[in-house]
C-alpha positions in Angstrom: 30.2 -24.3 -68.2 30.6 -24.3 -64.4 32.8 -26.5 -62.4 30.0 -28.2 -60.6 28.4 -29.2 -63.9 31.5 -31.0 -65.3 31.5 -34.8 -65.1 35.3 -35.0 -64.6 37.9 -33.2 -62.5 38.3 -29.7 -63.8 41.3 -27.3 -63.9 41.7 -23.7 -64.8 44.5 -22.9 -67.1 45.9 -19.3 -67.3 46.5 -18.3 -70.9 48.2 -15.2 -72.3 45.9 -12.2 -72.1 45.0 -12.8 -68.5 41.9 -15.0 -69.1 41.2 -18.2 -67.2 40.0 -21.0 -69.5 38.0 -24.0 -68.2 38.0 -27.4 -69.9 37.4 -31.0 -68.9 39.6 -34.0 -69.4 39.0 -37.8 -68.8 42.2 -38.7 -67.1 42.0 -42.5 -67.7 42.2 -42.1 -71.5 44.2 -38.9 -71.9 47.3 -40.6 -73.3 45.3 -42.9 -75.6 43.6 -40.2 -77.6 43.7 -36.9 -75.9 42.3 -34.9 -78.8 39.0 -36.7 -78.6 38.4 -36.0 -75.0 39.7 -32.5 -74.6 36.9 -29.9 -74.7 38.2 -26.4 -75.1 36.0 -23.7 -73.6 37.5 -20.7 -75.3 36.1 -18.2 -77.6 39.3 -17.4 -79.5 40.5 -20.4 -81.5 44.0 -19.2 -81.9 44.8 -20.2 -78.3 43.7 -23.9 -78.8 47.1 -25.4 -79.7 48.8 -23.4 -77.0 46.4 -24.6 -74.3 46.6 -28.2 -75.3 50.4 -28.2 -75.3 50.6 -26.4 -72.0 48.2 -28.8 -70.4 50.0 -31.9 -71.7 53.4 -30.7 -70.5 52.4 -29.4 -67.0 49.1 -30.8 -65.8 48.8 -34.3 -67.2 51.8 -35.7 -65.3 50.5 -34.3 -62.1 47.0 -35.7 -62.5 48.3 -39.2 -63.0 48.8 -39.4 -59.2 45.1 -39.5 -58.3 44.9 -43.1 -57.0 44.2 -41.7 -53.5 40.8 -40.6 -54.6 39.7 -44.3 -54.8 40.8 -45.1 -51.2 39.7 -44.1 -47.7 41.7 -41.5 -45.9 44.4 -42.6 -43.6 42.8 -43.1 -40.1 43.9 -40.9 -37.2 46.0 -42.3 -34.4 43.8 -42.9 -31.3 45.4 -42.2 -28.0 44.1 -42.8 -24.5 43.6 -39.1 -24.0 41.6 -38.7 -27.2 39.5 -41.9 -27.0 36.4 -40.2 -25.3 36.6 -37.3 -27.7 36.5 -39.5 -30.8 33.8 -41.7 -29.2 31.6 -38.6 -28.6 32.3 -37.3 -32.1 31.6 -40.5 -34.1 29.5 -42.4 -31.7 26.0 -43.5 -32.4 23.1 -45.0 -30.5 23.9 -48.0 -28.3 22.0 -50.6 -26.4 24.0 -49.7 -23.3 22.7 -46.8 -21.1 25.0 -43.8 -21.0 27.3 -43.5 -18.0 25.9 -41.4 -15.2 27.7 -38.2 -14.8 28.3 -37.2 -11.2 26.1 -34.1 -10.5 27.9 -30.9 -9.6 26.7 -28.8 -6.6 27.1 -25.2 -5.7 29.2 -24.0 -2.8 26.1 -23.6 -0.5 22.5 -24.6 -0.4 19.9 -22.5 -2.2 16.2 -22.3 -1.5 14.6 -25.5 -2.9 17.8 -27.5 -3.2 17.6 -31.1 -2.0 19.3 -31.6 1.4 22.2 -34.1 1.1 22.8 -36.9 3.6 25.7 -39.3 3.8 25.7 -43.0 5.0 29.1 -43.6 6.6 28.8 -47.4 6.6 28.3 -47.7 2.8 29.8 -44.3 1.7 26.6 -43.5 -0.2 25.4 -40.0 -0.9 21.7 -39.5 -0.9 19.0 -36.9 -0.1 16.7 -36.3 2.9 13.2 -37.5 2.0 9.8 -36.0 2.9 7.1 -38.5 1.9 4.0 -37.1 0.2 0.6 -38.5 -0.8 -0.2 -39.5 -4.4 -3.5 -39.8 -6.1 -7.0 -39.9 -4.6 -6.1 -42.7 -2.2 -3.4 -40.6 -0.6 -0.8 -43.4 -0.5 2.7 -42.5 0.6 5.4 -41.8 -1.9 8.8 -42.0 -0.2 11.0 -40.6 -3.0 10.1 -36.9 -2.6 13.2 -34.9 -1.6 13.0 -32.3 1.1 13.8 -28.8 -0.1 16.1 -26.4 1.7 14.2 -23.6 3.4 10.9 -25.2 2.4 9.2 -25.4 5.8 6.0 -27.4 5.2 4.0 -30.3 6.5 2.8 -33.3 4.4 0.6 -36.3 5.2 -0.1 -39.6 3.6 -1.5 -43.1 4.2 0.1 -46.5 4.4 -1.8 -49.7 4.0 -0.4 -53.0 5.2 -1.3 -56.4 3.7 0.6 -58.3 6.5 0.8 -56.1 9.6 2.7 -58.6 11.7 5.5 -58.7 9.1 5.5 -55.0 8.2 5.6 -54.0 11.9 9.1 -55.5 12.2 10.6 -55.1 8.7 9.1 -51.8 7.3 11.6 -49.0 8.0 8.9 -46.3 7.6 7.3 -47.5 10.9 10.6 -47.4 12.9 11.8 -44.1 14.4 15.4 -45.2 14.1 15.3 -45.1 10.3 14.7 -41.3 10.4 17.9 -40.4 12.2 20.3 -43.4 12.6 23.2 -44.4 10.4 23.3 -41.2 8.4 24.4 -37.6 8.7 23.3 -34.4 7.0 25.9 -32.4 5.0 26.3 -28.7 6.0 26.8 -27.6 2.4 26.3 -29.6 -0.9 29.5 -31.5 -1.7 30.1 -34.7 -3.7 33.8 -35.5 -2.9 36.2 -35.3 0.0 33.5 -35.5 2.6 35.3 -34.7 5.9 34.0 -35.0 9.4 33.6 -31.2 9.8 31.0 -31.2 7.0 28.7 -33.7 8.7 25.9 -32.8 11.0 24.4 -35.5 13.2 20.6 -35.9 13.6 19.7 -35.6 17.2 16.5 -37.5 18.3 14.5 -35.9 21.1 13.1 -38.6 23.3 13.3 -41.3 20.7 10.7 -44.1 21.1 11.5 -47.8 21.0 11.3 -50.1 18.1 7.9 -51.3 16.9 6.8 -54.7 18.0 3.7 -56.9 17.9 1.7 -57.7 21.0 -1.9 -59.1 21.0 -2.4 -58.5 17.3 -1.4 -54.9 17.7 1.8 -53.2 16.4 3.1 -50.8 19.1 5.4 -47.8 18.9 4.6 -47.1 15.3 5.7 -43.7 14.0 2.7 -41.5 13.2 4.5 -38.1 12.9 8.0 -37.0 12.2 9.1 -33.4 12.9 12.5 -32.2 11.7 13.9 -29.0 13.1 16.8 -27.7 11.0 18.9 -24.7 12.0 20.8 -22.9 9.2 23.1 -19.9 8.9 23.1 -18.3 5.5 25.8 -19.6 3.2 27.4 -21.5 6.0 24.8 -24.1 5.6 23.0 -26.4 8.1 24.2 -26.1 11.7 22.0 -28.6 13.6 19.2 -31.1 12.9 16.9 -32.5 15.5 13.9 -34.8 15.1 10.8 -35.5 17.2 8.3 -38.3 16.9 4.8 -39.1 17.8 3.9 -42.8 18.0 0.7 -44.8 17.9 -0.6 -48.4 17.9 -2.1 -50.2 14.9 -4.5 -53.1 15.4 -5.1 -55.7 12.7 -8.8 -55.3 13.3 -8.7 -51.6 12.3 -8.0 -52.3 8.6 -4.2 -52.2 9.0 -3.7 -48.6 7.7 -1.7 -45.7 9.2 -1.9 -41.9 8.6 1.5 -40.4 8.9 2.6 -36.7 9.0 6.0 -35.3 8.1 7.1 -31.8 9.0 10.2 -29.8 8.2 10.9 -26.5 9.9 13.9 -24.3 9.1 15.0 -21.5 11.5 18.1 -19.4 12.1 19.6 -17.2 14.8 20.9 -14.5 12.4 18.1 -13.6 10.1 18.0 -9.8 10.6 19.9 -9.0 7.4 17.7 -11.2 5.2 14.3 -9.9 6.1 12.7 -7.6 3.5 11.2 -4.3 4.5 7.5 -4.2 5.5 7.3 -0.6 4.3 9.4 2.5 3.6 9.1 4.1 6.1 5.5 3.3 7.2 4.0 -0.1 7.4 2.2 -1.4 4.3 -1.2 -3.1 4.8 -0.8 -6.9 5.2 3.0 -6.7 5.4 4.5 -8.8 8.2 5.2 -7.2 11.6 8.8 -7.0 12.6 9.9 -8.1 16.1 13.3 -8.2 17.7 14.9 -10.5 20.3 18.4 -9.7 21.4 19.2 -7.9 18.2 17.8 -10.6 15.9 14.9 -9.5 13.7 12.0 -11.8 13.0 8.4 -11.8 11.9 5.7 -11.8 14.5 3.8 -15.1 14.4 1.0 -16.8 16.3 -0.2 -20.4 16.9 -1.2 -22.5 13.9 -3.3 -25.7 14.0 -2.6 -29.0 12.3 -5.2 -31.0 10.4 -6.3 -32.8 13.5 -6.7 -29.6 15.5 -3.6 -29.9 17.5 -1.1 -27.1 17.8 1.8 -27.2 15.4 5.2 -27.1 17.1 7.0 -25.2 14.3 4.6 -24.0 11.7 2.9 -20.7 12.7 0.8 -17.9 11.1 2.6 -14.6 10.3 0.9 -11.5 11.8 0.2 -9.0 9.0 -0.2 -5.3 9.6 -3.8 -4.1 9.8 -5.3 -7.6 9.6 -7.2 -8.8 12.7 -6.8 -12.5 13.2 -8.0 -15.3 15.5 -6.7 -18.8 15.7 -7.3 -21.8 17.9 -5.7 -25.2 18.5 -5.3 -27.8 21.3 -2.0 -28.4 23.0 -1.3 -32.0 24.3 -0.1 -32.4 27.9 1.0 -35.3 29.9 -2.0 -37.5 30.9 -0.8 -37.5 34.5 -0.1 -34.1 36.1 1.1 -33.4 39.6 0.7 -30.3 41.6 4.4 -29.7 41.5 4.2 -29.5 37.7 2.0 -26.3 37.7 5.0 -24.1 37.0 6.2 -26.4 34.3 2.8 -26.4 32.6 2.6 -22.6 32.7 6.0 -22.2 31.1 5.1 -24.7 28.5 2.0 -22.9 27.5 3.7 -19.5 27.5 6.4 -20.9 25.3 3.8 -22.3 22.9 2.1 -18.9 22.6 5.4 -17.1 22.0 7.0 -19.6 19.7 10.7 -20.2 19.3 11.4 -16.6 18.7 10.2 -14.7 21.8 9.2 -11.1 21.0 10.7 -8.3 23.1 10.5 -5.3 20.8 8.2 -4.3 18.0 9.3 -2.2 15.0 7.6 1.2 14.9 7.9 1.5 11.1 8.3 -1.1 8.4 11.9 0.0 7.6 13.2 -0.1 11.1 16.9 -1.1 11.6 17.9 -3.4 14.4 20.7 -1.1 15.5 18.4 2.0 15.8 16.8 1.8 19.3 14.5 4.8 18.7 12.8 2.8 15.8 11.6 0.1 18.2 9.0 0.0 21.0 9.0 -2.5 23.9 6.1 -4.9 24.0 4.1 -4.8 27.2 3.5 -8.3 28.6 0.8 -9.0 31.2 0.8 -12.6 32.4 -1.4 -14.5 34.8 -1.1 -14.9 38.6 0.2 -18.2 39.8 -2.5 -19.1 42.3 -6.0 -20.0 41.3 -9.0 -18.6 43.1 -11.1 -21.0 45.2 -9.4 -24.1 43.9 -6.7 -25.9 45.8 -5.9 -28.6 43.2 -5.9 -26.2 40.2 -3.2 -24.5 38.2 -3.8 -21.1 36.7 -2.6 -21.4 33.1 -2.9 -19.0 30.1 -5.5 -20.2 27.5 -5.9 -17.0 25.5 -3.4 -14.5 24.2 -4.7 -11.2 22.8 -2.1 -9.2 21.0 -3.3 -5.5 21.1 -1.6 -3.1 18.7 -2.1 0.6 18.6 -1.2 2.4 15.4 -1.7 5.8 13.7 -1.1 7.6 10.4 1.5 10.4 10.3 2.8 12.8 7.7 1.1 14.4 4.8 -2.6 13.7 4.0 -1.6 13.0 0.4 1.0 10.4 1.5 0.2 9.0 5.0 2.7 6.7 6.7 1.5 4.1 9.2 3.5 3.6 12.3 2.9 1.6 15.5 2.5 3.5 18.8 2.5 0.5 21.2 1.7 -3.2 21.6 0.7 -5.5 24.5 0.6 -9.2 25.0 -2.5 -9.7 27.2 -2.9 -13.2 28.6 -6.3 -14.5 29.8 -6.0 -17.3 32.3 -8.2 -20.2 33.3 -7.9 -22.7 36.2 -6.7 -26.1 35.0 -7.6 -29.1 37.1 -4.7 -31.4 37.6 -5.0 -35.1 36.9 -8.0 -34.5 34.6 -6.8 -32.8 31.4 -4.6 -34.0 28.6 -5.3 -31.4 25.9 -5.7 -27.7 26.5 -7.5 -25.5 24.0 -5.5 -22.3 23.2 -6.7 -19.2 21.4 -4.8 -16.3 19.9 -6.4 -13.0 18.9 -4.7 -10.1 17.1 -6.4 -6.7 17.0 -5.2 -3.4 15.4 -6.6 -0.2 16.8 -6.4 3.0 14.6 -5.6 6.1 16.7 -5.2 8.5 13.8 -6.2 12.1 14.6 -7.2 14.0 11.5 -6.4 17.7 11.2 -9.2 20.3 11.4 -10.6 21.3 8.0 -9.3 24.6 6.6 -12.9 26.0 6.6 -16.3 25.0 7.9 -18.6 22.6 6.2 -19.9 23.8 2.8 -23.5 25.1 2.8 -26.1 25.0 0.0 -26.3 28.8 -0.5 -22.6 28.9 -1.3 -23.3 27.7 -4.8 -23.0 30.3 -7.5 -26.1 31.3 -9.5 -26.1 29.5 -12.8 -29.4 31.0 -14.1 -31.0 34.4 -14.1 -33.9 33.3 -11.9 -31.6 32.4 -9.0 -32.1 35.7 -7.1 -35.9 35.4 -7.4 -35.7 31.8 -6.0 -33.7 33.0 -3.1 -36.1 35.9 -2.4 -39.2 33.7 -2.6 -37.9 30.8 -0.7 -38.8 31.5 2.9 -37.4 28.3 4.2 -33.9 29.2 2.9 -33.6 32.8 4.1 -30.5 34.5 3.1 -30.8 37.6 5.1 -27.2 37.6 5.9 -26.2 37.5 2.3 -26.0 41.2 1.3 -24.7 40.4 -2.1 -27.8 38.5 -3.1 -30.1 41.3 -1.9 -28.0 43.9 -3.7 -28.2 42.0 -6.9 -31.9 41.7 -6.6 -32.3 45.4 -6.1 -30.2 46.1 -9.2 -32.4 43.9 -11.3 -35.6 45.3 -10.0 -34.4 48.9 -10.6 -33.4 48.1 -14.2 -36.8 46.7 -14.9 -38.7 49.7 -13.4 -36.5 52.1 -15.4 -37.4 50.6 -18.6 
């Protein structure tokens, strides 16, 4: 009989001889008639009386104090420090929503992390938003958070049932809602937000508030461009925003197409760029350029969806890949002759981008501190004066990036390196007071200047093949078109064969 099979509390009694004996007792009636309820589980009957006497004397008095088995255990003392612990341990489902736990942030932004913003007036912590389109209709969803180091452009559509009301009350149409009353946090933090951790958003030429006039909503934001400077683990350093505005008429269906762009850039990126080869360039790896010691990727103009030139997003130039891009750059509708120099500088800056290239890495593993691993980019600009045009301005409209490269090293493991590069601008006279958008074109060409070594021997000839059959010498002798008079070995072999035949 096992303990788990007994219907009553069970005890093991040690008897002389070293054996443990198991028996069951009904405690409630043990004193009334103990002999009727004691079951002896022994094989030797001579120990029966001894066991019963020992049990009655030592165990029965102790088992009488079992009233605690019929009661709940004494509850634990609940203190304030232990309340949440007990609630979590014994708690069950509730109609109340669980309390929101304050999220914990890392010491610095990581790629893809949401960018935190702080509203001083209400002491509210939130995230910077980049609206995206949803579904086939492309309607705007404003809850999408902007990701750190995620430079991209999104577009969506807004439809207005009551334009006259939305023009004044909808914050998505007002430029001030994209930079006013909040600051951007340098690094993610959720407590003790000090002034040194806040970065103000600077608006470049902010437009006025939208307003209705003649059934038209004026100064409506059609494009928002954030430019965010960061510095590694030190976080965000500066934030600026630019706007493009348009007008919406109630007769046009009361809809608006908006575009939102985020561009991240840094002044100290040289230590974060991966190699483009080791040592030679790898095909389609980005070209490395340097400007005042800072290493960047070479880039060219990139067009938006409407064909206009993007101010921040650019195509990366890849080694060995010829490219051609085109876009239109918007200028002021009214130009004066005194603005010719300003227009030229604006177009040159648009071609070069924010990071102007001065030197180009010769190999894909070039270090910014090794001057011999870099070559200076030759730049050929346009002349200032136009030919046969007194009211024209000579401006660059095409940039051709010409790159000369070669293969060096072993034939079995060639390494590609750049010999030189040139920025060649092609210019065109621009008539003032008549042009608002200038078409710009960028072309990238790679020219291979590899000089292969001379072969170790001349080109192989047909008669250099060894004879694989016995009739080869006869074919050689009878083939007049393939005369092998200079091959003495062939003739000598033929003479030996003919002599052996005549001798037999």
